[in-house]
N, C-alpha and C positions, 0 to 999 in steps of 0.2 A: 506533482509539485514535492510529498515531501518526501524524497533523498535528497534535496534543495536544501533543505532545511539546517543551520545549525542547534534548535534545540526543539526537536522534540517533545520534550516531555511538555515546553511551554506553551507547545503548538496544541496535543491535546487535553490540559489542565482548558486555555483559554477554548476551544472548539464544547469542553468542556460547560464551559461562562454562557456561552451566549448561544449556544443552545434547547432548544425545548425538549419537553420529555415529546421524544418518537420522531426526531429530528436527526436529521443525518449527516456524516460522511460521508463522502466518496472518492476513492481511488486510486487511481490509473498509474501502478509503479512500476519501475523495472524489474525484472525476476528472475535470477542469477542461478538458470538450471548447464546444466554438461553442456546443455548446449550453447548456449547466451554464454555462459561466464569469457569462455575465450576472449567471444566477440567483444563485449562491453568492459575487459579486462586490455586490453592488447588494440581494438580501433575502438572506442569512444575517450574522452579527454575528462570527463570523468569519473575518480576511482572505486574499484569494489573491495570497501574496507571490513569483514566478519569479524576482526575481536573491533570492531567499536561497539562501546552496548548504546540504539540510538537510547536507549529511556533512562541513562547520566543522563545529571544537569551538569553546560555547558553554558562557558563564564562565554555572553560574549566578547569576538577577539574582532578585534578597530580595522585589523588587518587582511578577514575573510574578505573571499571578491564574493560577488552577489547570487555567482550562479556554483560559487563551489559545492558540491556534493558527496553521497555517498552513494550510494550505485545498488550494496546488497541493503538497504533497512527498511524495506518493507517484508525482503525474505529474510529478513533476521526475526521482522517484529510476526509478522502473524502464518509462518511458518515451525522457523526455531525452535524461537521462544515465547512462544501465543501464549502458556501459561503464565510470565514474567508480566504479558504485556494482560492480561486478564486482575492479573492479583492486585496492579498498581493500579487499572480502571474500571474496576469492575461495572460503573454505571454505564460500557453501555456492552452493546450483544452485537456480537457479527452476526450480519444479515447477511454476503454475498462474499464468496473465496472463491475466486477462478481463475491457476494458469493459464495464460493462451496465449496466442498469435505466434504459433513456433514459426512458419515458412511468410506466415505476410507484413509480421513488423522489418524484419532484418530484410524482407523485399523491398522493400518501404521506402528506405532507404533513411529511418527512425521518421527525425521532423526536420533535419539538414540538409538530406543533402537528396539528389534528386530519382524517382521507384524504380526499380529495376522491373517493379512487379507492373502486365502491360494489361488495363482495364477488362480486356476478354477475358483476360482468366482470371478475378478476382475472387469467381463464384466458384472455381472448383477448386484456386487454393484454399477458396475456406470450411469449401466442403471436404479436400485432404483433410485439413488440419481438423474437425471438428471429428472425421473418424478417430484421429492417432489421438481425441482427446485424451484418451488412457494411459497416454507415457507422458502427461500434460508436466511431472515432475522433472522427466531428461529433457525436454525440449523447449519450454515455454522457455519466450522475454521477455514478458508482461502480466502483470497478475490484478488480477480489478477485484479487491476489496471494499466493501461497507459497509460503515459499522452505524450502530442505532443509538442515538441513549436512549438510558431504558426508561419505560412511562416509572411514576413513582404515586403505588398505592398508597392509600391512607393506611396506619396505623390502626389498628378495629378500637383498641385504646384510645388515641386523640378522636375520634367518628362519636363515640360517646361520651367525652368532655363535652364533643361539636353543639351534644345535643342541647345536653345535659345546660346552657350557657341560653 
């Protein structure tokens, strides 16, 4: 869903507002690797634009289509520019980060097409993916990221003042 959001900054600001401490945002997003780039770039209708900074404020556009997207957002935010994300959103802790789906996702046909992967081969394909996980930076098609809003730890001075009242 993140790659479909026009203003990513607005999304994360709102997530921080509504999440309780310890609340989480889980995102399964396109991952742009050496293997996935040609598929996403040439065979998928949504663009891959590494020149767009997902953390830049974007004025809402009335001409924007609901499914306009930039499939590179998660790769930029959680791989290439994660330090910028941390600086802007220190209230988030990255609890989970995994590149995945080297074979299963492209063979599944994605979300719109018929699967090329017979059900009887799913376990074997997933076993191959597990074996090849050390090459995920080069092969992955998807990325799973889980962010958690930090717990609020009271300042010792605040605790002391509360006890005095």
